[in-house]
N, C-alpha and C positions, 0 to 999 in steps of 0.2 A: 511433651511441650518443651522441655529443656533442650532437646536436640534442635528444635526449631529456633529457639532463641540463640543457641550457640552458632547455628549456621547463619542466622541473620547478622549477628555481630561479626562473624568472620567475613561475610560478604561486605559489610559496611567498612570494615578495616581495610580490606583489599581495595575497595573503591576509593577510599580516602587517600591511599598511597599513590594511586594513579591519577588522581584528580589534578587538574591544572592549578588549582588553588594551593597545592602543596609545593609548587615550584618556588624558587627564590624570589622572582619578580612576578607578581600576579598579573601584570599587564603584558608579560611576555607571551602568554597564551593567546591573547587578543591580537597582538602584533603578528604572531604566526598565522592566525586565521586570516587576517587582512592580507598578508603576503601571499598566502595560498590562493585566495580568491582573485587577487590582482594577477597572479601568474596564470590562473585558469582562464582569465579573460584576455590573455596575451600581452599583458603590460609588465612593467618593471616596478618593483616596490622599493622605494627609498623612504624610510620612515620620516615623516608621517604621511607621505603622499604616494599615490599610485599613478604612474604615468602610463596611460593607455595609448596604443598607436592611433594615428589619425585615420579614421574610417570613412572620411568623405570620399565620394566618387569624383575623381578629377575629370571624368568625361562629360559630366553634366555642367551646364553653364552655371555661373554663380547666382544669377537671378533667373529662376525658372519662369517667372511670370513678368514679362517685360511691360512696357507702357501700353501696348495694344491689348494685352491680356487684362491688365488692370482696368482699362477703359470698358471692355466688354463686361467684366465682372461688375463694374459700377453701374452700367446701364441695366443689367439684370437686377441688381439691388434696388435701383430706383423703380423699375417696373413692378417688382414684388411689393415694394412699399406702397405704390399707388393702388395696386389691386387690394391690398389689405385695408387701405384708407377708404376706398370706394365701397368695400363690403361692410365696413363699420358705419359709414355715413352715406347711404345710397341717395339721399336727397341732394347732396352736394356734388355729385358726379354726373 
């Protein structure tokens, strides 16, 4: 049993030496993690912000649904609302 306790204490001692909490600045570990994640996503990290590249596709138009598309969607919405109303109130349709 004493070997087990000694091994456990030795493992805990080694783990505490390598833990991020033992560094001079406890927030430095968090900053390093943020910087690594930012760089993994292709951005640049300038504390406290991560600047990601612009991922918008420039070949698509800015407004994918123009006024005609909105008019059609509105008509579909009105028809759907009328059908629902008539199903709820069959005596009024």
